[in-house]
C-alpha positions in Angstrom: 8.5 -25.3 5.2 7.5 -24.7 1.6 5.5 -21.6 0.9 3.9 -20.7 -2.5 3.0 -17.1 -2.8 0.6 -15.8 -5.5 0.1 -12.1 -6.1 0.1 -9.6 -8.9 2.5 -7.1 -7.3 6.1 -8.0 -6.3 9.6 -6.6 -6.2 11.2 -4.6 -7.7 8.1 -2.4 -7.4 9.0 0.4 -4.9 5.7 1.2 -3.4 2.5 -0.5 -2.1 1.8 -4.2 -2.1 4.8 -5.2 -4.3 7.2 -3.7 -1.8 5.7 -5.5 1.2 5.3 -8.9 -0.6 9.0 -8.6 -1.7 10.1 -7.9 1.8 8.0 -10.7 3.3 9.4 -13.3 0.8 13.0 -12.3 1.3 12.6 -12.4 5.1 11.1 -15.9 5.0 13.9 -17.1 2.7 16.5 -15.8 5.1 14.7 -17.6 7.9 15.3 -20.9 6.0 11.9 -21.4 4.4 11.7 -22.5 0.8 9.6 -19.9 -1.0 8.3 -19.6 -4.6 6.5 -16.7 -6.1 4.0 -16.5 -9.0 3.5 -12.9 -10.0 3.5 -10.4 -12.9 6.2 -8.2 -14.4 6.6 -4.9 -12.3 4.3 -2.2 -13.6 3.1 -0.3 -10.5 2.5 2.6 -9.8 3.5 3.9 -13.3 1.0 1.5 -15.0 3.8 0.7 -17.4 5.8 -2.5 -17.5 9.4 -2.0 -16.2 12.4 -2.1 -18.5 13.7 -5.6 -19.1 10.3 -7.2 -18.5 7.5 -8.2 -20.8 3.7 -8.1 -20.4 3.2 -10.6 -23.2 5.6 -13.5 -22.3 6.1 -15.8 -19.4 9.4 -15.6 -17.6 11.3 -16.8 -14.5 14.2 -15.6 -12.5 16.1 -16.2 -9.3 15.7 -13.1 -7.1 17.6 -13.0 -3.7 17.6 -16.8 -3.7 13.9 -17.1 -4.5 12.4 -18.6 -7.7 10.0 -16.1 -9.2 7.6 -16.8 -12.1 6.4 -13.8 -14.1 3.1 -14.2 -15.9 1.8 -12.0 -18.8 -1.0 -9.5 -18.2 -2.9 -6.6 -19.7 -1.6 -3.2 -18.3 -3.9 -0.3 -19.3 -2.2 3.1 -19.6 -5.4 4.8 -18.1 -6.9 2.2 -15.7 -10.7 2.8 -15.7 -13.1 0.5 -13.9 -13.6 -1.9 -16.8 -10.0 -1.8 -17.7 -9.0 -2.6 -14.1 -11.2 -5.7 -14.2 -9.6 -6.8 -17.5 -6.2 -6.1 -16.0 -6.8 -8.2 -12.9 -8.6 -11.0 -14.7 -5.8 -11.3 -17.3 -3.3 -12.1 -14.6 -5.6 -14.5 -12.8 -6.0 -16.4 -16.1 -2.4 -16.3 -17.3 -1.1 -17.4 -13.8 -3.5 -20.3 -13.4 -1.5 -22.9 -15.3 1.7 -22.0 -13.5 -0.1 -22.2 -10.2 -1.6 -25.6 -11.1 1.8 -26.9 -12.0 3.0 -26.3 -8.4 0.7 -29.1 -7.2 3.7 -31.3 -7.9 6.0 -29.1 -5.7 3.8 -30.1 -2.7 3.8 -26.8 -0.8 2.9 -26.6 2.9 1.2 -23.3 2.6 -0.4 -21.4 -0.4 -0.6 -17.7 0.3 -2.5 -15.5 -2.1 -2.4 -11.7 -1.8 -5.5 -9.6 -2.6 -5.8 -7.8 -4.9 -6.6 -9.5 -7.1 -9.3 -11.6 -5.5 -9.7 -13.3 -8.9 -6.7 -15.4 -7.9 -8.3 -16.9 -4.8 -9.9 -19.9 -6.6 -6.6 -21.0 -8.2 -4.7 -20.7 -4.9 -7.4 -22.6 -3.0 -7.5 -25.4 -5.6 -3.8 -25.9 -5.6 -3.8 -26.0 -1.8 -6.5 -28.7 -1.7 -4.9 -30.8 -4.5 -1.5 -30.7 -2.7 -2.8 -31.0 0.8 -1.5 -27.6 1.8 -3.2 -25.0 3.9 -4.8 -22.0 2.1 -4.2 -18.5 3.4 -5.7 -15.3 1.9 -4.1 -12.0 2.8 -6.2 -8.9 2.0 -4.2 -5.7 1.4 -7.4 -3.9 0.3 -11.0 -4.8 -0.3 -10.8 -4.3 -4.0 -14.3 -5.3 -4.8 -15.8 -3.0 -2.2 -13.5 -0.2 -3.2 -14.4 -0.5 -6.9 -18.1 0.1 -6.1 -17.6 2.6 -3.3 -15.3 4.8 -5.5 -17.7 4.6 -8.4 -15.4 2.6 -10.7 -18.2 0.1 -11.0 -21.8 1.1 -10.6 -24.1 -1.8 -11.4 -26.2 -2.9 -8.4 -26.7 -6.4 -9.8 -23.0 -6.8 -10.5 -22.2 -5.7 -6.9 -24.6 -8.3 -5.5 -23.0 -11.0 -7.6 -19.5 -9.9 -6.6 -20.4 -9.9 -2.9 -21.8 -13.4 -3.2 -18.7 -14.6 -5.0 -16.4 -13.0 -2.4 -18.3 -14.4 0.6 -18.4 -17.9 -0.8 -14.7 -18.0 -1.4 -13.7 -16.3 1.9 -15.4 -19.1 3.8 -13.1 -21.7 2.2 -9.7 -20.5 3.3 -8.1 -21.9 6.4 -6.9 -18.4 7.4 -7.8 -14.9 6.2 -5.6 -12.0 7.3 -5.7 -8.3 6.8 -3.9 -5.2 7.8 -6.1 -3.2 10.2 -8.6 -3.9 13.0 -11.4 -2.1 11.0 -10.7 -4.4 8.1 -10.9 -7.4 10.4 -14.4 -6.1 11.4 -15.4 -6.0 7.8 -14.3 -9.7 7.5 -16.8 -10.5 10.2 -19.5 -8.8 8.2 -18.5 -11.0 5.3 -19.0 -14.2 7.3 -15.3 -15.0 8.2 -15.2 -16.5 11.7 -12.8 -14.9 14.1 -11.1 -18.2 14.7 -9.9 -18.0 11.0 -8.9 -14.3 11.1 -5.4 -13.1 11.6 -4.2 -9.5 12.1 -1.2 -9.1 9.8 -0.4 -5.3 9.5 2.1 -3.7 7.2 5.4 -3.0 8.8 8.4 -0.7 8.6 12.1 -1.4 9.2 12.7 1.2 12.0 16.5 0.7 11.6 16.3 1.8 8.0 13.7 4.6 8.5 14.5 6.9 11.3 14.6 10.6 12.1 17.8 12.3 10.8 19.6 14.8 13.0 20.4 17.0 10.0 18.5 18.4 7.0 17.7 15.9 4.2 20.0 16.1 1.1 16.8 16.6 -0.9 16.5 20.2 0.3 19.7 21.1 -1.4 19.0 19.1 -4.5 15.5 20.7 -4.9 16.6 24.2 -3.8 14.4 24.5 -0.7 15.8 27.1 1.7 16.3 26.3 5.4 13.4 28.5 6.6 10.8 26.8 4.4 8.4 24.2 5.9 8.0 21.2 3.6 4.7 19.4 3.2 5.4 16.1 1.6 3.3 13.5 -0.2 5.3 10.5 -1.3 3.7 7.4 -2.9 1.2 6.2 -5.4 -0.9 8.9 -7.0 -4.1 6.9 -7.4 -7.8 7.7 -7.7 -8.7 6.6 -4.2 -6.3 9.0 -2.5 -8.1 12.3 -3.0 -4.9 14.1 -3.8 -6.7 17.1 -5.4 -6.9 18.5 -1.8 -3.1 19.0 -1.7 -3.1 21.2 -4.8 -6.2 23.1 -3.5 -4.3 23.7 -0.2 -1.2 24.9 -2.1 -3.4 27.4 -3.9 -5.0 28.6 -0.7 -1.6 29.0 0.9 0.1 30.5 -2.2 1.0 33.7 -0.3 2.6 31.8 2.6 6.3 31.9 1.4 7.4 29.7 4.3 5.4 26.7 3.1 6.2 24.6 0.1 4.9 21.3 -1.2 6.7 18.3 -2.6 4.8 15.5 -4.4 6.9 12.4 -5.1 5.6 9.4 -7.1 3.6 8.2 -10.0 0.1 6.8 -10.7 -3.2 7.0 -12.5 -3.9 10.5 -11.2 -0.4 12.0 -11.8 -1.1 13.9 -15.0 -4.4 15.2 -13.7 -2.6 16.6 -10.7 0.1 18.2 -12.9 -2.6 19.8 -15.0 -4.4 21.0 -11.8 -1.2 22.5 -10.4 -0.1 24.2 -13.6 1.7 27.5 -12.8 2.1 26.7 -9.1 5.6 27.6 -8.1 5.3 26.3 -4.5 4.9 22.7 -5.6 7.9 20.6 -6.5 7.6 17.3 -8.3 9.9 14.3 -7.8 9.9 10.8 -9.5 9.8 7.6 -7.4 13.0 7.3 -5.4 15.2 4.1 -5.0 15.0 2.3 -1.7 18.4 3.5 -0.6 17.2 7.1 -0.7 13.9 6.5 1.0 15.0 7.7 4.5 16.4 10.9 3.1 13.1 11.4 1.2 10.9 10.9 4.2 13.1 13.2 6.3 12.6 15.9 3.7 9.1 16.4 5.3 8.4 18.7 8.1 4.8 17.6 7.7 3.6 14.4 5.9 0.4 14.6 4.0 -2.0 11.7 3.9 -5.2 12.5 2.0 -7.9 9.9 1.6 -11.3 9.9 0.1 -14.2 9.4 2.5 -15.6 6.5 0.4 -12.3 4.6 0.7 -12.4 4.6 4.5 -11.4 1.2 6.0 -11.4 -0.4 2.6 -7.7 0.2 2.5 -5.0 1.1 5.0 -2.4 3.4 3.3 0.8 1.5 3.2 2.8 4.7 3.1 1.8 5.5 6.6 4.3 3.2 8.2 7.3 5.1 6.8 5.7 8.4 7.6 5.4 7.4 11.3 8.9 5.9 11.5 10.5 9.0 10.1 9.4 10.9 13.2 7.4 13.6 11.4 3.8 14.7 12.1 1.1 13.5 9.7 -1.8 15.6 8.4 -4.5 13.2 7.3 -8.0 13.4 5.9 -10.1 10.8 7.6 -13.6 10.4 9.1 -13.8 10.0 12.9 -13.7 6.4 14.0 -11.8 5.1 11.0 -8.5 3.2 11.3 -6.4 6.1 9.8 -8.0 8.6 12.3 -7.3 6.3 15.2 -3.6 5.8 14.3 -2.9 9.4 13.4 -4.8 11.1 16.2 -1.8 11.2 18.6 0.9 11.5 15.8 -0.6 14.3 13.8 -3.8 16.1 12.9 -6.9 14.7 11.3 -9.4 16.7 9.3 -12.6 15.6 7.4 -12.1 14.2 3.9 -12.6 16.7 1.1 -12.5 19.8 3.3 -9.7 21.8 1.7 -10.3 24.8 4.0 -9.8 22.8 7.2 -6.9 20.9 5.6 -5.2 24.2 4.7 -5.8 25.8 8.1 -4.4 22.7 9.9 -1.4 22.7 7.6 -0.7 26.4 8.3 -1.1 25.8 12.1 1.5 22.9 12.0 3.8 25.0 9.8 3.8 27.8 12.3 4.2 25.7 15.5 7.6 24.0 15.6 7.0 22.7 19.1 3.8 21.0 18.0 5.6 19.3 15.1 8.3 18.1 17.4 5.9 16.6 19.9 3.7 14.9 17.3 6.7 13.6 15.4 8.1 12.0 18.5 4.7 10.3 19.1 4.7 9.1 15.5 8.1 7.5 16.0 7.1 5.8 19.2 4.0 4.3 17.6 6.1 2.9 14.7 8.7 1.3 17.0 6.0 -0.2 19.3 3.5 -1.5 16.8 5.0 -1.7 13.3 8.6 -3.0 13.8 9.4 -5.3 10.9 10.9 -8.2 12.9 8.0 -8.3 15.3 5.3 -8.2 12.7 6.9 -10.8 10.4 7.8 -13.0 13.4 4.2 -13.0 14.5 3.1 -14.0 11.0 5.6 -16.9 11.0 4.3 -18.0 14.3 0.7 -18.0 13.1 1.7 -20.1 10.0 3.6 -22.6 12.1 0.6 -22.9 14.4 -1.7 -23.5 11.5 0.5 -26.2 10.1 
């Protein structure tokens, strides 16, 4: 079948939505489907367009046998609320003529990835003109998150955005998202259960697995064997509440057996560096290539997954899949009853968002109890193999698409 995919993030981005969309497209191509992608140049999570790409010009390329169109967009260096809207809208506008031109390609399915929701109208229009089915996949509820996190604050604007979103959600043949709590939110937005599909993020459990030896990163960084590593690896964004990690490092400054590694980039990166100035127990790493990801995740004795309370169930952290597959316990901040809390409860420890004291105490307890870490890490690995295995998740998605068509 012919599948047209529309989304702002795509490979070679190493984290988040771009990583998953790239893996989905390549898997579908290997399965024999004809796939085309309309996206932007890679910019995430650095908020800087990658070398060899342009934010001002259209371009196209063949990537792993798939035709990819790159559309220009505005990439702010410091993405505030208004600038994020301009950023997302710029891609929706620049990609519209390329999308419209694919009416002549006659796809069987048009799949649009949110964010940005601004792209939904173009994807729906192309599907209806070409006779294709329209599928919206929600990686996070960007409109809700923008207001809940305070990036946008106008009550009248929120009312208008909610009406816009509900109207368009009812027009797609299928709407999928990545967690059961997010499916419940779809019901609240008026999407009938018959049109909903559970399509979680996945992990290749053959590529990410527990190592029987210490990670090579220990030697590269200079971390001694006796030290317990608390690792955060991924996007450093505003909705992650990463200040709590630096606060914990300060509280545990005297615990010589605990060190922290923060790996990644993002809008909050410089703020975190400034907050951690003078902290010798925190090590910083840039984003790592895919071929070193398993070594990186196995650097952790404890994975750190902070999240702001006001982001609960608006997003499902994509980095969690790799954490679980690596067979290491997870220390998460999440409110009781949220999806993160439900997933992590048997594979780690959950404390309330924003409570740096409880976060620090839980981290210290995990650091001092090797048997607990081993038990929780084994449970994490079992969960990943049972629920998040790449071939199973993508196979279920393909089955749903074929059933729709």
